[in-house]
N, C-alpha and C positions, 0 to 999 in steps of 0.2 A: 200392205203398202208401201209400195217400190219406190223408192228413193231417184233421185234425178239421176242418171250414171249408169246404178247399180248393175243394167244392162250391161254394160262392157265389163263393169267388174265381176260379173260371172262367167263373159264369156272368157274371161283371164287364169280364172279361175280354174273353168272346167278344160280348156289347154293349157295350163301346170298339173291336171289331173291325171290326160289321156298323156302329155310327155314323159308322167312320171310310170304309169305303164306301159309306157314304151322300154323305157329301161328294165323292166323289171321283165318284161318280155327277149329280151336279150340277154339280161343276166342269163335268164335260164334257159336259152341258148346254151351260151357258154359252159352253163355245166350239163347239160344233154354232151354238148361236143366232150366234154371232158371225160364223160361215160361212156361213152362212142356209141351213146341212144342215140342211132340216122332217127329213128319214129319221134322222138320227143324233139329233135333239132327242128324236125319241118311241121311239125304239129302248130304253130302259130301263121304258114305259109298258105297264102294267097293263090286260088289256084292257077293265074295265068303269074307264078313268081318268079322272079330271075333270078338264078347267081348266077352274077360277074367275075369274072376270072382270068379275063384276058390280057392283063397287068401281071399275068405272073413270070418271073423267070424259068420256070422248069417245062417240065415237057407236057404235062399236060392242062391248055390250056382254050380256054373260049366262053362264051354265057350258054348256060346249060339252065333249061328250065324244070321245073317239078319233078317229073318223072327221071330224069337224069340224075339228077342230085343223091340219088341212092344209089346208081351205075358208077359214079364219081367219089364217093367218100368209101367204099367198095376198093377201089384200085386207091387211094389213097390210105387209107387205115392199113392194109394190104403190104400198104410198102414202109411199114413203119413196124417197132415190136409194141410201142406206146407210143402217144400224141396228148399232150398235155398243153391247155391253154393259159398264161399267165395276165390277164389285160390290166391293162396301167391303168386306164379312167373310161370314165363313162363319160361324153358330151354329148349331153343332153341340147339338141339343134333342133326342138318338135320333130315333128316328123321322122327326122335322123336321128340316129344315133351313133355316134361314131369311138370306133372305140382301138386306140393303139396297142397292140398287145403283141407279148413273145409267144412265140409253140417253140416250145420247148419238143422233142423229136428223138425215139432211139430208131435205127436200125435195124434191122433184122442180124446185122454184125454187130451188133453193139456197139456204133458209133452213134457218137452224142452230135442233134444240128437244134442248132437256136436259130429262128428265121422272125426278127421285127416287119408287124407289119400294118396298117392301120386299114380298118376295115368298120365300110357305112350300112347299116340298117338302115334301107325304107320303111317304115310303119304307115299302115293310113285301114280307121275304122282297127284296130285290134291282128291286123294281118299283118306279117312280111310280106309285103311284095317286089324287093331289093335287098342282095346283100352285094356287099364291089368290095374286092380288095384293092385295095392301093400301097403303092413300095412305101410311098415318105404319107407321114399328116400333114400335113402342107395341101398336097395333092387332094387328101380325102374331107380334106375343110373346107375349100376349094370351091370343089364338086356339091358343097350342101349351102355353100354362098356361106360360109366364117372366113374368115383369115387369124394366126396368127395373132 
């Protein structure tokens, strides 16, 4: 027997569960990045996946499709001896997961670099459709319809 209003509660519970799954997808992606496993990084990517690195201040910026991600990663990883991502938090915003992080990198000559950026994953039906890098946390939040 259904109680009045139970449909709305079930919808909220389903949305909450899907949103939690989105965070788990992002956590697994970051783990794969830290292992240097590009195949695992793109395992949950949609066929029309878009990697938006247009806000980068580095030499390699633009918007890349799924086929270009491997080449991008090879270029990026080839620049560094090691790369480790340290997420600061996972902001669950429905189909968006916002993650401010620090990337710890060691260059080929042993020079250590740290870069703080915020990334927004857009996930629909369990597939990552977009990954976008922002220089500022506030920009990423605003893009997801949130504010500080």
